[in-house]
TISE-366861 format. One record per atom (N, C-alpha, C): residue number from 1; residue in one letter; chain; atom name; y, x, z. Coordinates in Angstrom, 2 decimals, always signed. Last residue first. Layout:
<sites>
NUM; A; A; CA; Y; X; Z
...
</sites>
This chain:
<sites>
129; X; A; N; +96.94; +116.64; -2.63
129; X; A; CA; +97.77; +117.88; -2.97
129; X; A; C; +97.26; +118.88; -3.90
128; X; A; N; +95.25; +114.57; -2.09
128; X; A; CA; +96.10; +114.46; -3.23
128; X; A; C; +96.94; +115.60; -3.55
127; X; A; N; +93.84; +115.42; +0.07
127; X; A; CA; +93.14; +115.34; -1.12
127; X; A; C; +93.92; +115.37; -2.35
126; X; A; N; +95.63; +114.94; +2.15
126; X; A; CA; +95.34; +116.34; +1.75
126; X; A; C; +94.69; +116.40; +0.45
125; X; A; N; +95.38; +112.26; +2.33
125; X; A; CA; +96.64; +112.80; +1.79
125; X; A; C; +96.38; +114.27; +1.33
124; X; A; N; +92.98; +112.03; +3.89
124; X; A; CA; +93.06; +111.53; +2.64
124; X; A; C; +94.25; +112.15; +1.81
123; X; A; N; +94.00; +113.25; +6.25
123; X; A; CA; +92.78; +113.85; +5.68
123; X; A; C; +92.68; +113.35; +4.10
122; X; A; N; +95.78; +111.43; +7.04
122; X; A; CA; +96.24; +112.91; +6.73
122; X; A; C; +95.20; +113.53; +5.91
121; X; A; N; +94.31; +109.21; +7.70
121; X; A; CA; +95.26; +109.18; +6.68
121; X; A; C; +95.58; +110.60; +6.13
120; X; A; N; +92.72; +110.19; +9.75
120; X; A; CA; +92.06; +109.94; +8.53
120; X; A; C; +93.05; +109.91; +7.42
119; X; A; N; +94.87; +110.63; +11.57
119; X; A; CA; +94.13; +111.85; +11.11
119; X; A; C; +93.39; +111.54; +10.00
118; X; A; N; +95.77; +108.06; +11.87
118; X; A; CA; +96.71; +108.95; +11.32
118; X; A; C; +96.03; +110.19; +10.85
117; X; A; N; +93.43; +107.05; +13.16
117; X; A; CA; +93.93; +106.38; +11.87
117; X; A; C; +94.87; +107.49; +11.24
116; X; A; N; +93.60; +108.45; +15.56
116; X; A; CA; +92.37; +108.54; +14.61
116; X; A; C; +92.76; +108.19; +13.28
115; X; A; N; +96.01; +107.62; +16.50
115; X; A; CA; +95.78; +109.04; +16.37
115; X; A; C; +94.47; +109.25; +15.36
114; X; A; N; +95.29; +104.97; +17.13
114; X; A; CA; +96.35; +105.31; +16.09
114; X; A; C; +96.33; +106.82; +15.66
113; X; A; N; +93.34; +105.29; +19.06
113; X; A; CA; +93.02; +104.58; +17.85
113; X; A; C; +94.06; +105.01; +16.68
112; X; A; N; +93.38; +106.35; +21.68
112; X; A; CA; +93.50; +107.23; +20.50
112; X; A; C; +93.44; +106.59; +19.23
111; X; A; N; +92.84; +104.28; +23.66
111; X; A; CA; +94.19; +104.70; +23.43
111; X; A; C; +94.45; +105.62; +22.19
110; X; A; N; +90.06; +102.81; +21.81
110; X; A; CA; +90.72; +103.36; +23.11
110; X; A; C; +92.13; +103.69; +22.68
109; X; A; N; +87.09; +101.44; +20.63
109; X; A; CA; +88.47; +101.41; +20.67
109; X; A; C; +89.06; +102.09; +21.87
108; X; A; N; +84.19; +102.95; +19.49
108; X; A; CA; +84.77; +102.28; +20.78
108; X; A; C; +86.23; +102.56; +20.60
107; X; A; N; +83.49; +102.40; +16.10
107; X; A; CA; +83.67; +103.10; +17.16
107; X; A; C; +84.30; +102.51; +18.28
106; X; A; N; +82.24; +102.68; +12.89
106; X; A; CA; +82.42; +101.63; +13.97
106; X; A; C; +82.29; +102.52; +15.22
105; X; A; N; +83.49; +103.53; +9.72
105; X; A; CA; +83.17; +104.11; +11.17
105; X; A; C; +83.32; +102.75; +11.95
104; X; A; N; +82.81; +104.43; +6.33
104; X; A; CA; +83.00; +103.42; +7.39
104; X; A; C; +82.66; +103.90; +8.69
103; X; A; N; +83.75; +105.59; +3.15
103; X; A; CA; +83.26; +105.85; +4.49
103; X; A; C; +83.62; +104.81; +5.54
102; X; A; N; +83.01; +106.11; -0.11
102; X; A; CA; +83.59; +105.23; +0.88
102; X; A; C; +82.96; +105.58; +2.09
101; X; A; N; +82.28; +106.91; -2.90
101; X; A; CA; +83.02; +107.79; -1.94
101; X; A; C; +83.80; +106.92; -1.00
100; X; A; N; +80.39; +105.64; -4.28
100; X; A; CA; +81.77; +105.13; -4.34
100; X; A; C; +82.72; +105.85; -3.40
99; X; A; N; +78.22; +107.25; -3.71
99; X; A; CA; +78.39; +106.67; -5.06
99; X; A; C; +79.86; +106.25; -5.24
98; X; A; N; +78.10; +107.80; -0.93
98; X; A; CA; +78.63; +108.84; -1.83
98; X; A; C; +78.83; +108.42; -3.30
97; X; A; N; +78.97; +106.07; +1.68
97; X; A; CA; +78.36; +105.92; +0.36
97; X; A; C; +78.98; +106.74; -0.59
96; X; A; N; +78.24; +106.40; +5.08
96; X; A; CA; +78.96; +107.14; +3.79
96; X; A; C; +78.21; +106.75; +2.60
95; X; A; N; +78.97; +105.34; +8.26
95; X; A; CA; +78.25; +104.94; +7.06
95; X; A; C; +79.05; +105.65; +5.88
94; X; A; N; +78.46; +105.82; +11.60
94; X; A; CA; +79.25; +106.26; +10.42
94; X; A; C; +78.30; +106.00; +9.27
93; X; A; N; +78.71; +104.40; +14.90
93; X; A; CA; +77.96; +104.51; +13.54
93; X; A; C; +78.95; +104.92; +12.45
92; X; A; N; +80.07; +105.02; +17.10
92; X; A; CA; +78.69; +104.52; +17.25
92; X; A; C; +78.01; +104.64; +16.01
91; X; A; N; +82.03; +107.36; +18.59
91; X; A; CA; +81.72; +106.79; +17.25
91; X; A; C; +80.13; +106.32; +17.29
90; X; A; N; +84.16; +107.63; +20.96
90; X; A; CA; +82.87; +107.47; +20.84
90; X; A; C; +82.52; +106.67; +19.45
89; X; A; N; +87.03; +109.83; +20.41
89; X; A; CA; +86.42; +108.47; +20.66
89; X; A; C; +84.97; +108.69; +20.47
88; X; A; N; +87.96; +112.40; +19.97
88; X; A; CA; +88.90; +111.45; +20.25
88; X; A; C; +88.33; +110.10; +20.83
87; X; A; N; +85.93; +113.86; +19.03
87; X; A; CA; +86.71; +114.45; +20.22
87; X; A; C; +87.60; +113.44; +20.71
86; X; A; N; +84.95; +112.56; +16.93
86; X; A; CA; +84.26; +112.55; +18.03
86; X; A; C; +84.99; +112.94; +19.28
85; X; A; N; +86.69; +113.85; +14.71
85; X; A; CA; +86.87; +112.37; +15.34
85; X; A; C; +86.26; +112.04; +16.64
84; X; A; N; +85.13; +116.09; +14.24
84; X; A; CA; +86.57; +116.15; +14.78
84; X; A; C; +87.03; +114.78; +15.44
83; X; A; N; +82.73; +114.98; +13.48
83; X; A; CA; +82.83; +115.83; +14.68
83; X; A; C; +84.18; +115.91; +15.16
82; X; A; N; +83.60; +113.79; +11.14
82; X; A; CA; +83.13; +112.91; +12.07
82; X; A; C; +83.15; +113.75; +13.46
81; X; A; N; +84.15; +116.04; +9.59
81; X; A; CA; +85.24; +115.14; +9.87
81; X; A; C; +84.79; +114.14; +10.99
80; X; A; N; +81.48; +117.05; +9.39
80; X; A; CA; +82.53; +117.88; +10.05
80; X; A; C; +83.82; +117.08; +10.44
79; X; A; N; +80.33; +115.09; +7.77
79; X; A; CA; +79.85; +115.26; +9.34
79; X; A; C; +80.89; +116.07; +10.00
78; X; A; N; +81.63; +115.46; +5.47
78; X; A; CA; +81.80; +114.22; +6.11
78; X; A; C; +81.39; +114.39; +7.60
77; X; A; N; +80.54; +118.04; +4.89
77; X; A; CA; +81.90; +117.79; +5.04
77; X; A; C; +82.23; +116.55; +5.72
76; X; A; N; +77.82; +117.31; +4.42
76; X; A; CA; +78.25; +118.26; +5.56
76; X; A; C; +79.81; +118.08; +5.84
75; X; A; N; +77.87; +115.59; +2.48
75; X; A; CA; +77.42; +115.02; +3.64
75; X; A; C; +77.98; +116.10; +4.88
74; X; A; N; +80.72; +116.43; +0.42
74; X; A; CA; +79.29; +116.57; +0.79
74; X; A; C; +79.05; +115.92; +2.14
73; X; A; N; +82.93; +114.53; -1.54
73; X; A; CA; +82.57; +115.30; -0.44
73; X; A; C; +81.13; +115.37; -0.06
72; X; A; N; +85.18; +114.27; -4.29
72; X; A; CA; +83.77; +114.20; -3.88
72; X; A; C; +83.59; +115.16; -2.67
71; X; A; N; +88.29; +112.43; -3.67
71; X; A; CA; +87.40; +113.49; -4.12
71; X; A; C; +86.03; +113.43; -3.62
70; X; A; N; +89.19; +110.20; -2.44
70; X; A; CA; +89.47; +110.27; -3.80
70; X; A; C; +88.64; +111.51; -4.55
69; X; A; N; +87.61; +107.77; -0.32
69; X; A; CA; +87.96; +109.12; -0.59
69; X; A; C; +88.08; +109.33; -2.08
68; X; A; N; +88.41; +105.08; +1.55
68; X; A; CA; +87.93; +105.52; +0.46
68; X; A; C; +88.40; +106.88; +0.13
67; X; A; N; +87.55; +103.62; +4.73
67; X; A; CA; +88.45; +104.26; +3.86
67; X; A; C; +87.66; +104.94; +2.74
66; X; A; N; +87.63; +101.66; +7.65
66; X; A; CA; +86.96; +101.89; +6.33
66; X; A; C; +87.95; +102.63; +5.58
65; X; A; N; +86.88; +101.04; +10.92
65; X; A; CA; +87.77; +101.77; +9.95
65; X; A; C; +86.91; +102.03; +8.78
64; X; A; N; +86.34; +98.80; +13.54
64; X; A; CA; +85.86; +99.21; +12.33
64; X; A; C; +87.05; +99.78; +11.49
63; X; A; N; +85.79; +98.86; +17.06
63; X; A; CA; +86.77; +98.99; +15.92
63; X; A; C; +86.01; +99.34; +14.73
62; X; A; N; +84.95; +97.03; +19.99
62; X; A; CA; +84.56; +98.03; +18.88
62; X; A; C; +85.50; +97.88; +17.75
61; X; A; N; +85.93; +97.40; +23.36
61; X; A; CA; +86.26; +96.81; +22.02
61; X; A; C; +85.65; +97.76; +20.94
60; X; A; N; +84.69; +97.09; +26.60
60; X; A; CA; +84.88; +97.92; +25.46
60; X; A; C; +85.18; +96.98; +24.22
59; X; A; N; +83.97; +95.45; +28.67
59; X; A; CA; +85.42; +95.78; +28.61
59; X; A; C; +85.78; +96.59; +27.16
58; X; A; N; +81.19; +95.34; +28.76
58; X; A; CA; +81.93; +94.11; +28.48
58; X; A; C; +83.48; +94.43; +28.23
57; X; A; N; +80.15; +98.43; +27.22
57; X; A; CA; +80.07; +97.35; +28.44
57; X; A; C; +81.11; +96.28; +27.88
56; X; A; N; +78.13; +100.70; +25.28
56; X; A; CA; +79.29; +99.81; +25.62
56; X; A; C; +79.08; +98.87; +26.78
55; X; A; N; +75.66; +101.92; +25.25
55; X; A; CA; +76.92; +102.71; +25.45
55; X; A; C; +78.08; +101.80; +25.90
54; X; A; N; +73.50; +100.18; +24.90
54; X; A; CA; +73.46; +101.16; +25.85
54; X; A; C; +74.78; +101.84; +26.19
53; X; A; N; +74.55; +98.59; +22.84
53; X; A; CA; +74.22; +98.02; +24.21
53; X; A; C; +74.18; +99.02; +25.21
52; X; A; N; +74.51; +100.55; +20.70
52; X; A; CA; +75.85; +99.95; +21.11
52; X; A; C; +75.59; +99.24; +22.52
51; X; A; N; +71.76; +101.07; +20.44
51; X; A; CA; +72.66; +102.18; +20.85
51; X; A; C; +73.97; +101.47; +21.37
50; X; A; N; +70.91; +98.57; +19.55
50; X; A; CA; +70.28; +99.12; +20.84
50; X; A; C; +71.16; +100.31; +21.27
49; X; A; N; +72.33; +98.07; +17.21
49; X; A; CA; +72.52; +97.25; +18.47
49; X; A; C; +71.93; +97.93; +19.64
48; X; A; N; +71.34; +100.13; +15.69
48; X; A; CA; +72.75; +100.13; +15.99
48; X; A; C; +72.85; +99.31; +17.25
47; X; A; N; +68.60; +99.42; +15.37
47; X; A; CA; +68.91; +100.76; +15.99
47; X; A; C; +70.34; +100.70; +16.41
46; X; A; N; +68.85; +96.95; +14.03
46; X; A; CA; +68.22; +97.05; +15.46
46; X; A; C; +68.63; +98.30; +16.12
45; X; A; N; +70.08; +97.67; +11.58
45; X; A; CA; +70.87; +96.80; +12.77
45; X; A; C; +70.24; +97.00; +14.08
44; X; A; N; +69.05; +98.96; +9.54
44; X; A; CA; +69.45; +99.77; +10.65
44; X; A; C; +70.05; +98.99; +11.82
43; X; A; N; +66.52; +98.49; +7.42
43; X; A; CA; +67.52; +97.73; +8.16
43; X; A; C; +67.81; +98.46; +9.35
42; X; A; N; +65.34; +99.11; +4.19
42; X; A; CA; +65.45; +99.63; +5.59
42; X; A; C; +66.60; +98.86; +6.25
41; X; A; N; +64.96; +98.60; +1.34
41; X; A; CA; +64.68; +97.65; +2.39
41; X; A; C; +64.72; +97.95; +3.81
40; X; A; N; +64.99; +101.96; +0.73
40; X; A; CA; +64.77; +100.69; +0.30
40; X; A; C; +64.23; +99.66; +1.31
39; X; A; N; +66.71; +103.87; +3.21
39; X; A; CA; +65.71; +103.75; +2.23
39; X; A; C; +65.64; +102.28; +1.83
38; X; A; N; +69.47; +105.58; +3.83
38; X; A; CA; +68.86; +104.38; +4.04
38; X; A; C; +67.92; +104.23; +2.89
37; X; A; N; +69.52; +108.97; +5.05
37; X; A; CA; +69.77; +108.11; +3.97
37; X; A; C; +68.86; +106.85; +4.20
36; X; A; N; +71.14; +110.42; +7.79
36; X; A; CA; +69.94; +109.93; +7.19
36; X; A; C; +70.24; +108.94; +6.14
35; X; A; N; +73.01; +113.28; +9.05
35; X; A; CA; +72.88; +111.90; +8.40
35; X; A; C; +71.46; +111.68; +7.86
34; X; A; N; +72.71; +114.82; +12.34
34; X; A; CA; +72.48; +114.84; +10.85
34; X; A; C; +72.44; +113.44; +10.24
33; X; A; N; +72.83; +114.41; +14.99
33; X; A; CA; +73.48; +115.78; +14.38
33; X; A; C; +73.22; +115.85; +12.95
32; X; A; N; +73.91; +111.62; +16.80
32; X; A; CA; +72.96; +112.32; +16.04
32; X; A; C; +73.64; +113.57; +15.35
31; X; A; N; +75.33; +110.09; +18.51
31; X; A; CA; +75.41; +111.43; +18.74
31; X; A; C; +74.46; +112.15; +17.86
30; X; A; N; +75.65; +107.30; +16.58
30; X; A; CA; +76.15; +107.82; +17.76
30; X; A; C; +76.34; +109.33; +17.93
29; X; A; N; +74.14; +107.85; +13.33
29; X; A; CA; +74.27; +107.06; +14.53
29; X; A; C; +74.84; +107.79; +15.82
28; X; A; N; +75.05; +107.91; +10.15
28; X; A; CA; +75.01; +108.68; +11.30
28; X; A; C; +75.17; +107.91; +12.51
27; X; A; N; +73.83; +107.30; +6.81
27; X; A; CA; +74.18; +106.86; +8.04
27; X; A; C; +74.10; +107.87; +9.10
26; X; A; N; +74.34; +106.82; +3.31
26; X; A; CA; +73.97; +107.74; +4.42
26; X; A; C; +74.56; +107.10; +5.69
25; X; A; N; +72.76; +104.63; +0.96
25; X; A; CA; +73.94; +105.08; +1.84
25; X; A; C; +73.42; +105.93; +2.95
24; X; A; N; +70.42; +103.95; -0.09
24; X; A; CA; +71.06; +105.12; -0.51
24; X; A; C; +72.35; +105.48; +0.12
23; X; A; N; +70.91; +100.49; +0.51
23; X; A; CA; +70.03; +101.50; +0.07
23; X; A; C; +70.86; +102.67; -0.56
22; X; A; N; +73.70; +99.91; +2.72
22; X; A; CA; +72.82; +99.54; +1.65
22; X; A; C; +71.92; +100.70; +1.35
21; X; A; N; +75.72; +98.83; +4.75
21; X; A; CA; +74.47; +99.73; +4.99
21; X; A; C; +73.44; +99.35; +3.93
20; X; A; N; +77.65; +97.02; +4.02
20; X; A; CA; +78.02; +98.49; +3.87
20; X; A; C; +76.73; +99.26; +4.01
19; X; A; N; +76.83; +94.38; +4.38
19; X; A; CA; +77.67; +94.56; +3.23
19; X; A; C; +77.71; +96.06; +2.95
18; X; A; N; +75.36; +94.45; +6.88
18; X; A; CA; +74.75; +93.86; +5.66
18; X; A; C; +75.41; +94.31; +4.37
17; X; A; N; +77.31; +95.52; +8.57
17; X; A; CA; +75.99; +96.17; +8.31
17; X; A; C; +75.28; +95.71; +7.08
16; X; A; N; +79.28; +93.57; +8.52
16; X; A; CA; +79.56; +94.86; +8.00
16; X; A; C; +78.33; +95.68; +7.74
15; X; A; N; +77.91; +91.33; +9.46
15; X; A; CA; +78.48; +91.43; +8.25
15; X; A; C; +78.82; +92.69; +7.63
14; X; A; N; +77.43; +92.34; +12.18
14; X; A; CA; +76.39; +92.03; +11.23
14; X; A; C; +76.78; +91.97; +9.84
13; X; A; N; +80.08; +92.43; +13.11
13; X; A; CA; +79.28; +93.64; +13.05
13; X; A; C; +78.07; +93.43; +12.05
12; X; A; N; +80.63; +89.70; +13.11
12; X; A; CA; +81.43; +90.64; +12.36
12; X; A; C; +80.64; +92.04; +12.07
11; X; A; N; +78.68; +88.71; +14.96
11; X; A; CA; +78.63; +88.25; +13.51
11; X; A; C; +79.49; +89.27; +12.70
10; X; A; N; +79.51; +89.84; +17.37
10; X; A; CA; +78.39; +90.39; +16.84
10; X; A; C; +78.24; +89.91; +15.24
9; X; A; N; +83.13; +89.90; +17.36
9; X; A; CA; +81.80; +89.43; +17.83
9; X; A; C; +80.64; +90.09; +17.09
8; X; A; N; +85.53; +91.27; +16.86
8; X; A; CA; +85.49; +90.35; +17.79
8; X; A; C; +84.21; +89.89; +18.35
7; X; A; N; +86.77; +94.57; +16.06
7; X; A; CA; +85.62; +93.58; +15.84
7; X; A; C; +85.53; +92.55; +17.02
6; X; A; N; +89.74; +95.32; +14.57
6; X; A; CA; +89.03; +95.19; +15.86
6; X; A; C; +87.85; +94.20; +15.56
5; X; A; N; +90.25; +97.39; +11.83
5; X; A; CA; +90.09; +96.02; +12.38
5; X; A; C; +89.34; +96.08; +13.70
4; X; A; N; +91.73; +99.19; +9.18
4; X; A; CA; +91.23; +99.18; +10.40
4; X; A; C; +91.25; +97.81; +10.89
3; X; A; N; +91.57; +101.09; +6.29
3; X; A; CA; +91.63; +99.66; +6.75
3; X; A; C; +90.98; +99.67; +8.11
2; X; A; N; +93.60; +103.35; +4.66
2; X; A; CA; +92.74; +103.13; +5.62
2; X; A; C; +92.88; +101.68; +6.09
1; X; A; N; +93.53; +104.65; +1.25
1; X; A; CA; +94.08; +103.76; +2.25
1; X; A; C; +93.02; +103.45; +3.33
</sites>
């Protein structure tokens, strides 16, 4: 199931980063071409805020989508999913916790939001076939 939510302020972003960006979680910032693993006591907040300030403006809304995968996926497969989604929106941050098979995206909300949610739902449903 996909959970989507518009982010209203920096406190919500901070809460997401604190709860989701844990040790051994993989992250992909903005237009990076590979995932990095969060090391012990590493904080990616500063890097995220730097990128988001550079890319967003006062009119932009950031949206958070979280979804759990039923099957095991490699980092490469998650990257391919993100690459497909990047065609529809600007993804600021992708977090992937392979232990619990959960993926979180922070991206700039636009007219393609529902299409992105449907695509992720379809991706998850394909796993069940």
